[in-house]
Structures are given as structure tokens and as C-alpha cells.
C-alpha positions in Angstrom: -16.8 -19.8 0.0 -16.9 -16.8 -2.4 -17.3 -14.5 0.6 -14.1 -16.0 2.1 -12.2 -15.4 -1.1 -13.5 -11.9 -1.3 -12.6 -11.2 2.3 -9.1 -12.5 2.0 -8.5 -10.7 -1.3 -9.5 -7.4 0.2 -7.4 -8.0 3.3 -4.4 -8.9 1.1 -4.8 -5.7 -1.0 -5.1 -3.5 2.1 -2.2 -5.3 3.8 0.0 -4.9 0.8 -0.8 -1.2 0.5 -0.2 -0.7 4.3 3.1 -2.5 4.2 4.2 -0.5 1.2 3.7 2.6 3.3 6.0 1.2 6.0 8.9 1.2 3.5 9.5 -2.5 3.8 10.8 -2.5 0.2 13.6 -0.1 1.1 17.2 -1.2 0.6 19.2 0.7 3.3 22.4 -1.0 2.2 22.1 0.8 -1.2 21.5 4.2 0.4 24.4 6.6 0.8 25.1 8.6 3.9 24.9 7.8 7.6 22.2 5.5 8.9 18.9 7.3 9.4 19.7 10.1 7.0 17.9 8.8 4.0 14.2 9.6 3.6 11.9 7.2 5.5 14.8 5.5 7.2 13.4 6.0 10.7 10.1 4.4 9.6 11.7 1.0 9.2 11.5 0.3 12.9 7.9 -0.3 13.8 6.6 0.8 17.2 5.8 -2.2 19.4 2.1 -1.1 19.6 1.8 -1.1 15.8 3.3 -4.6 15.6 1.0 -5.8 18.4 -2.1 -4.4 16.6 -1.0 -6.1 13.4 -0.7 -9.4 15.2 -4.1 -8.9 16.8 -5.7 -8.0 13.5 -4.3 -11.2 11.9 -5.7 -13.3 14.7 -9.1 -11.5 14.4 -9.1 -12.0 10.7 -8.5 -15.7 11.1 -11.4 -15.9 13.6 -13.8 -14.2 11.2 -12.7 -16.4 8.3 -13.5 -19.4 10.4 -17.0 -18.1 11.2 -17.6 -17.2 7.6 -16.4 -20.7 6.5 -18.8 -22.3 9.0 -21.6 -20.1 7.8 -21.0 -20.9 4.1 -20.9 -24.7 4.8 -23.9 -24.7 7.1 -26.2 -22.7 4.8 -26.1 -25.6 2.3 -28.0 -27.9 4.7 -31.7 -28.5 4.1 -32.9 -27.1 7.4 -31.3 -23.6 6.7 -34.0 -20.9 6.5 -32.6 -17.4 6.0 -34.1 -14.7 8.2 -35.1 -11.4 6.7 -32.3 -8.9 7.3 -33.6 -5.8 9.1 -33.3 -2.6 7.0 -31.9 -1.0 10.0 -28.6 -2.7 9.3 -28.1 -0.5 6.3 -28.6 2.6 8.4 -26.2 1.2 11.0 -23.7 0.6 8.2 -23.8 4.2 7.2 -23.2 5.2 10.9 -20.2 2.9 11.0 -18.8 4.4 7.8 -19.1 7.9 9.4 -17.3 6.6 12.5 -14.4 5.3 10.4 -14.3 8.6 8.4 -14.2 10.5 11.7 -11.2 8.5 13.0 -9.4 9.0 9.7 -10.1 12.8 10.0 -8.7 12.7 13.5 -5.5 11.0 12.3 -5.0 13.5 9.5 -5.6 16.3 12.0 -2.9 14.7 14.3 -0.4 14.8 11.5 -1.2 18.5 11.0 -0.9 19.1 14.8 -4.5 20.3 14.9 -5.5 19.5 18.5 -9.1 20.6 18.0 -9.5 18.5 14.9 -8.1 15.5 16.7 -10.5 15.8 19.6 -13.5 16.4 17.4 -12.7 13.4 15.2 -12.2 11.1 18.2 -15.5 12.2 19.9 -17.4 12.0 16.6 -16.0 8.6 15.9 -16.7 7.3 19.4 -20.3 8.7 19.4 -21.0 7.1 16.0 -19.7 3.8 17.1 -21.9 3.8 20.2 -24.9 4.7 17.9 -23.9 1.7 15.7 -23.9 -0.7 18.6 -27.3 0.7 19.8 -28.6 0.2 16.3 -27.4 -3.4 16.3 -29.2 -4.1 19.6 -32.3 -2.5 18.2 -32.1 -4.8 15.2 -31.9 -7.8 17.6 -34.9 -6.5 19.5 -37.0 -6.2 16.3 -36.0 -9.7 15.1 -36.9 -11.1 18.5 -40.3 -9.3 18.5 -40.9 -10.9 15.0 -40.2 -14.4 16.4 -36.7 -14.8 15.0 -34.9 -16.1 18.2 -31.4 -17.5 18.5 -32.4 -21.1 18.8 -35.2 -21.0 16.2 -33.0 -21.8 13.2 -29.3 -22.2 12.4 -29.5 -19.1 10.2 -30.8 -17.1 13.2 -28.0 -18.4 15.4 -25.3 -17.4 12.9 -26.8 -13.9 12.5 -26.7 -13.3 16.2 -23.2 -14.9 16.6 -21.6 -12.9 13.7 -23.1 -9.6 14.8 -22.3 -10.2 18.4 -18.6 -11.0 17.8 -18.2 -8.0 15.6 -20.0 -5.8 18.2 -17.7 -7.1 20.9 -14.6 -6.2 18.9 -16.0 -2.7 18.4 -16.8 -2.4 22.1 -13.2 -3.3 22.9 -12.0 -0.7 20.5 -14.2 1.9 22.3 -12.2 1.3 25.4 -8.9 2.2 23.7 -10.6 5.1 21.9 -12.0 6.4 25.2 -8.5 6.3 26.8 -7.0 8.2 23.9 -9.8 10.8 23.9 -9.4 11.3 27.6 -5.7 11.9 27.3 -6.2 14.4 24.4 -8.9 16.2 26.5 -6.5 16.5 29.4 -4.0 18.3 27.1 -1.6 15.6 26.0 0.9 16.5 23.3 -0.2 15.5 19.8 3.3 14.2 19.1 2.8 11.7 22.0 -0.7 10.7 20.9 -0.4 10.5 17.1 0.4 6.8 17.2 -2.6 6.0 19.4 -4.9 8.0 17.1 -3.4 6.1 14.1 -3.9 2.7 15.7 -7.5 3.6 16.5 -8.1 4.6 12.9 -6.5 1.4 11.6 -8.7 -0.7 13.9 -11.8 1.1 12.9 -11.1 0.7 9.2 -10.6 -3.0 9.8 -13.9 -3.4 11.6 -15.7 -1.5 8.9 -14.2 -3.9 6.3 -15.2 -6.9 8.4 -18.7 -5.6 8.8 -19.2 -4.9 5.0 -18.2 -8.5 4.3 -20.5 -9.8 7.0 -23.3 -7.7 5.7 -22.7 -8.9 2.2 -22.7 -12.5 3.5 -26.0 -12.0 5.5 -27.8 -10.3 2.7 -26.4 -12.5 -0.1 -25.0 -9.8 -2.3 -21.4 -11.1 -1.8 -22.2 -14.1 -4.0 -23.9 -11.9 -6.5 -20.8 -9.6 -6.7 -18.4 -12.6 -7.1 -20.6 -14.0 -9.9 -20.6 -10.7 -11.7 -16.8 -10.5 -11.5 -16.6 -14.1 -12.9 -18.8 -13.2 -15.8 -16.8 -10.1 -16.6 -13.5 -12.1 -16.5 -14.9 -15.0 -18.5 
């Protein structure tokens, strides 16, 4: 349950910050001058793609919250035997962080109209994501070789389920990232591609956040973190 609270809290903070950047708190009726002349006025109409991504992320968040809830409730049953989390997951986490940083770099480069920087960021982010997925598969292989199969224990089943669902979301993002990278490679104008790059970066940051929560859940440090916060506040 503590993992769910932490996940929702972080999502709420990030959503609040992101919405504040979209100028939702603006009061255009108090601005003077023609419509669209005041700073940020043109940002109040969201592109359909950004709205669509926001809806998708909300649905994906609800899905992961359900999985985390089921995990938290199931782990209290007597037949639950936690499996040893492969150390490789920590290396994979670092690779996913690099992937997210690369996508953010690409977005910043797009805002600066730096075509080379955009392409490098997209390629680096995509390559890192592929390495992350390969590392996850390798972790599965090592667990299987050690006798930790899907049906051996509920904890094993949840581990494979959570990592598989996250991996599928990342694989789907690679499709969109590949299309964006291909268009940039063919010489598309940055002005036409900046929104696509931004959406890829947002999606990657979301998947990084989800993975950090899942990793904390699987390793148990999420509960430790929440307990520390409670002690500091008490």
C-alpha cells in the first residue's frame, strides 16, 4: 500500500508541475490586448497528440496501480516467497536513466533547432532502451536457470508480470521513437518534429518513473523509504 501512495504522490507532483507549464492557471479575460498577443496565449490550446498521450498515460498509470495493489495484497499471504532480485536490474536501471536523459537532451536540442543534437539524442535514447530490454530478458534467463520459474511461486509470477508489462510499454514506445528518428534522418524540419520529440521524452520519463517504483516494490526499499519519511514527520 505504501508503494501505491508513493507512486500516486510522485505522479501528482509531476502532473501538477507539467500542467503549470501549460499555462492552465492563466486568466485570458484579465489580459489586455488582442487574443493571442499576451505571452503564452497560444500555449492554452493543447495539440491533440499531447492530449491523447495524457489520456494514455492516465490509463497506463491506473493499470500499474492495479498491479501494484494486487502485488501488495498478495505478498501478505503465507505462501509468498520473495525471489532474489538479480543485480543486473540495477545496471538496467542505469541504462534506462541514460535513455531518458538522452530523450530530454533531444527535446532541448529541438527547441534550439539543433538537428544534429536531436538525431544523436533520439538514436542514443533508442539504443539505450533496446539495451535495457535485452538486459531484462537476460535477467529472466538467469532467474530461469536458477530455478525461479513463472509458476513456481506467486512472487515469481508477479515479477515476470510486472517486468513484462513495463517492457511491452517500452517496446511500444520504441515504435513511435523509431518513426520519429526515421523522419528526422530523412531531413524533416525540426519545427514539424518538435512535438513528436517532446512526446517521446515525456513517455520515456513516465516509464522511468514507473520502473523506479516497480524496482522499489520488488526490492523492498519502497516500504523502507516510506517508513523513514513517517519517522521524520512524526
